[in-house]
C-alpha positions in Angstrom: 2.0 2.0 -3.2 -0.5 -0.5 -3.8 -0.7 -0.2 -7.4 2.8 -1.1 -7.0 2.2 -4.2 -4.9 -0.2 -5.2 -7.6 1.9 -4.7 -10.5 4.8 -6.5 -8.7 2.4 -9.4 -7.2 1.0 -10.0 -10.7 4.5 -10.3 -12.2 5.8 -12.8 -9.3 2.5 -14.9 -10.6 3.1 -14.9 -14.2 6.7 -15.7 -13.7 6.4 -17.9 -10.9 8.5 -16.5 -8.1 7.5 -16.6 -4.6 7.0 -13.4 -2.9 6.1 -12.0 0.5 4.5 -8.5 1.5 5.6 -6.2 4.6 3.1 -3.9 6.1 4.3 -0.3 7.4 2.3 -0.2 10.5 0.9 3.1 11.6 -1.2 1.4 14.3 -1.6 3.1 17.5 -3.8 0.3 19.3 -4.7 -3.0 19.0 -8.1 -2.5 16.9 -5.9 -0.7 14.1 -3.3 -3.6 14.2 -6.3 -6.1 13.5 -7.6 -4.0 11.0 -3.9 -3.7 9.2 -3.5 -7.6 9.4 -7.0 -8.3 7.8 -6.1 -5.8 5.1 -3.0 -7.5 4.5 -4.6 -10.9 4.5 -7.3 -10.0 2.0 -4.8 -7.9 -0.2 -2.6 -11.3 -0.8 -5.2 -14.0 -0.4 -5.6 -15.0 -4.2 -2.0 -15.2 -5.0 -0.8 -18.5 -5.3 3.0 -17.4 -5.2 2.2 -15.6 -2.1 4.5 -18.0 -0.1 6.7 -15.9 1.9 5.5 -14.2 5.1 3.5 -10.5 5.8 6.2 -8.8 7.5 5.2 -6.2 10.2 7.0 -3.2 10.2 7.2 -1.2 13.3 9.7 1.8 13.1 7.1 4.7 12.7 7.4 7.5 15.2 4.0 6.7 16.3 4.9 3.4 17.2 7.7 5.1 19.1 5.5 6.8 21.1 3.7 3.6 22.5 4.9 2.1 26.0 6.4 -1.3 25.6 3.5 -3.2 26.7 1.3 -1.0 24.4 4.0 -2.1 21.1 3.7 -5.8 22.2 0.0 -5.7 22.3 -0.1 -4.0 19.0 2.5 -6.2 17.2 0.9 -9.3 18.9 -2.5 -8.3 17.4 -1.3 -8.0 14.4 0.5 -11.4 14.4 -2.2 -13.6 15.6 
């Protein structure tokens, strides 16, 4: 998937198309969510056309197993 992102992002840059990304999260805790967020920010930091948000996709069965307060903490950690 990362190769597809690099291809698509490069083409967006080439043709002047603004883009965003989403992260399909597997984070089970705050530390993992923070790591995923750092990874996403580092991935897109050099793209000028990265003008849309980084979206947090929280639908995996791992996340479904978290309590409401744990899911809120993981989501907040990624966003922060």
